[in-house]
DRENDRENTOR-611414 format. One record per atom (N, C-alpha, C): z, x, y; residue in three letters. Coordinates in pm, whole numbers, padded with zeros to 5 digits, always signed. Layout:
residues N
ZXYALA...
This chain:
residues 97
-02185+00413-01435MET-02058+00394-01367MET-02068+00453-01227MET-02016+00381-01131LYS-02020+00424-00992LYS-01924+00541-00970LYS-01965+00637-00888LYS-01882+00752-00856LYS-01873+00762-00705LYS-01752+00764-00651LEU-01733+00773-00507LEU-01760+00915-00458LEU-01792+00928-00331SER-01813+01061-00273SER-01677+01127-00249SER-01680+01257-00229VAL-01557+01332-00200VAL-01492+01278-00073VAL-01573+01247+00028GLU-01520+01196+00154GLU-01451+01061+00135GLU-01509+00975+00051GLU-01448+00843+00025GLU-01315+00858-00045GLU-01306+00948-00141VAL-01180+00970-00212VAL-01074+01024-00117VAL-01112+01119-00032LYS-01017+01174+00065LYS-00972+01066+00163LYS-01063+00977+00202HIS-01027+00868+00294HIS-00927+00773+00228HIS-00950+00737+00103VAL-00858+00648+00031VAL-00722+00716+00017VAL-00721+00845-00014ALA-00595+00919-00026ALA-00521+00921+00107ALA-00595+00938+00216HIS-00533+00937+00349HIS-00471+00801+00378HIS-00544+00694+00347LEU-00491+00559+00371LEU-00367+00532+00288LEU-00365+00588+00165ALA-00250+00569+00076ALA-00137+00667+00107ALA-00164+00758+00200ARG-00066+00860+00239ARG-00023+00945+00119ARG-00121+00986+00038ILE-00092+01075-00075ILE-00175+01202-00060ILE-00120+01310-00109ALA-00191+01438-00108ALA-00253+01458-00245ALA-00381+01489-00248ILE-00447+01516-00376ILE-00513+01653-00369ILE-00511+01721-00482SER-00570+01855-00490SER-00721+01843-00510SER-00789+01954-00493GLU-00934+01955-00513GLU-00969+01920-00658GLU-00882+01960-00753GLU-00907+01929-00894GLU-00897+01778-00921GLU-00808+01713-00848GLU-00789+01570-00869GLU-00900+01485-00808GLU-00970+01539-00710ILE-01073+01461-00641ILE-01180+01411-00737ILE-01229+01499-00827GLU-01333+01457-00920GLU-01284+01347-01014GLU-01160+01359-01059LYS-01102+01256-01146LYS-01096+01121-01073LYS-01052+01125-00947TYR-01040+01002-00871TYR-01175+00946-00829TYR-01277+01030-00818GLN-01411+00979-00788GLN-01454+00879-00896GLN-01428+00913-01021VAL-01467+00826-01133VAL-01373+00706-01143VAL-01242+00731-01135ARG-01145+00621-01152ARG-01155+00517-01041ARG-01165+00562-00917LEU-01178+00467-00807LEU-01312+00395-00812LEU-01417+00466-00856GLY-01547+00402-00873GLY-01540+00288-00974GLY-01468+00311-01085ALA-01451+00206-01186ALA-01373+00089-01129ALA-01273+00118-01048LEU-01194+00012-00986LEU-01280-00072-00892LEU-01363-00007-00812TYR-01453-00080-00721TYR-01552-00166-00799TYR-01598-00117-00914GLU-01688-00197-00997GLU-01618-00323-01047GLU-01491-00311-01085MET-01415-00429-01130MET-01399-00530-01016MET-01373-00479-00897ILE-01360-00568-00781ILE-01492-00640-00754ILE-01603-00568-00768ASP-01735-00630-00752ASP-01757-00740-00855ASP-01710-00719-00978GLN-01724-00821-01082GLN-01645-00947-01046GLN-01528-00929-00988ILE-01448-01045-00945ILE-01523-01123-00838ILE-01585-01051-00744HIS-01658-01119-00637HIS-01781-01192-00687HIS-01833-01154-00804GLU-01950-01220-00861GLU-01917-01352-00930GLU-01790-01381-00949ILE-01750-01505-01015ILE-01795-01624-00931ILE-01860-01719-00994LYS-01910-01836-00922LYS-01793-01915-00864LYS-01800-01942-00736GLY-01696-02020-00669GLY-01579-01936-00621GLY-01586-01805-00637TYR-01476-01720-00594TYR-01470-01711-00442TYR-01349-01717-00389ASN-01327-01682-00249ASN-01187-01622-00237ASN-01163-01548-00131ASP-01037-01476-00117ASP-00916-01569-00107ASP-00937-01694-00064ASP-00825-01787-00055ASP-00767-01817-00192ASP-00848-01803-00296MET-00799-01829-00431MET-00696-01726-00474MET-00698-01608-00414MET-00613-01499-00458MET-00481-01489-00383MET-00453-01582-00294ILE-00329-01575-00216ILE-00208-01588-00309ILE-00210-01683-00398THR-00100-01702-00492THR-00152-01766-00618THR-00097-01730-00732PRO-00143-01793-00856PRO-00081-01930-00880PRO+00006-01975-00792PHE+00076-02101-00810PHE+00025-02206-00712PHE+00026-02331-00754ASP-00018-02440-00667ASP+00091-02485-00570ASP+00216-02462-00606GLU+00325-02511-00523GLU+00361-02412-00413GLU+00424-02463-00310GLU+00467-02380-00198GLU+00582-02290-00242GLU+00589-02169-00190PRO+00701-02082-00226PRO+00832-02134-00169PRO+00938-02117-00243SER+01068-02160-00193SER+01133-02042-00121SER+01171-02065+00001LEU+01232-01960+00082LEU+01379-01991+00100LEU+01460-01885+00098ARG+01603-01907+00119ARG+01630-01924+00268ARG+01736-01991+00298LYS+01774-02012+00437LYS+01836-01884+00493LYS+01799-01851+00616ASP+01858-01734+00682ASP+02005-01762+00712ASP+02088-01666+00675GLU+02231-01679+00704GLU+02280-01550+00766GLU+02365-01564+00866VAL+02422-01448+00932VAL+02527-01388+00839VAL+02518-01258+00819GLY+02614-01188+00733GLY+02684-01080+00811GLY+02769-01007+00744PRO+02840-00899+00814PRO+02746-00787+00854PRO+02772-00725+00967MET+02691-00614+01016MET+02727-00487+00940MET+02626-00402+00920LEU+02651-00271+00861LEU+02705-00177+00969LEU+02793-00088+00929SER+02840+00012+01025SER+02731+00116+01045SER+02744+00191+01153PHE+02646+00294+01184PHE+02637+00394+01070PHE+02749+00431+01012GLU+02752+00527+00903GLU+02682+00471+00779GLU+02700+00341+00751GLU+02633+00280+00636GLU+02481+00279+00653GLU+02435+00256+00774VAL+02292+00258+00801VAL+02236+00397+00777VAL+02305+00499+00827LEU+02258+00636+00811LEU+02259+00682+00666LEU+02345+00625+00584LEU+02348+00662+00442LEU+02216+00630+00373LEU+02148+00526+00416ASN+02022+00484+00354ASN+01899+00547+00419ASN+01917+00622+00526ALA+01803+00681+00596ALA+01754+00804+00518ALA+01622+00811+00491PRO+01571+00927+00418PRO+01580+01056+00500PRO+01562+01046+00633ARG+01573+01163+00721ARG+01650+01122+00845ARG+01742+01207+00886LYS+01819+01177+01007LYS+01838+01304+01087LYS+01859+01286+01215ASN+01882+01396+01308ASN+01999+01354+01396ASN+02117+01400+01359GLY+02237+01358+01432GLY+02261+01210+01414GLY+02261+01135+01524LYS+02283+00990+01518LYS+02152+00912+01515LYS+02039+00981+01491PHE+01909+00916+01494PHE+01842+00919+01357PHE+01764+00816+01329ILE+01683+00813+01207ILE+01545+00865+01242ILE+01496+00965+01168GLU+01364+01021+01193GLU+01260+00943+01115GLU+01149+00913+01182VAL+01038+00842+01118VAL+00910+00921+01144VAL+00808+00906+01056PRO+00684+00980+01079PRO+00611+00930+01204PRO+00543+01022+01271VAL+00464+00987+01389VAL+00334+00921+01343VAL+00306+00802+01394VAL+00183+00732+01358VAL+00103+00689+01480VAL+00148+00720+01597VAL+00085+00674+01721VAL-00052+00738+01742VAL-00065+00866+01714ASN-00188+00938+01744ASN-00287+00942+01630ASN-00272+00862+01527GLU-00364+00866+01415GLU-00478+00769+01434GLU
């Protein structure tokens, strides 16, 4: 069974934006390695290409028509914000990553 390096596990955790402890790293080395092996098995299927995985259905997806609805009030918008600062919604900084 394939085992990922500590650096690879930390990189995947960073991409997923999750914090993992040092104890969890060894567990994820094995689990993620097994997942990568399964993905490799899928790629070995004769005739496989990524276009096949876009949708399991042959028909086009049905989309609803856009319709203008009532606007939310400023207070209603802030009720759903996970973090706010006065009249502003706080979001994580991602520019310098």
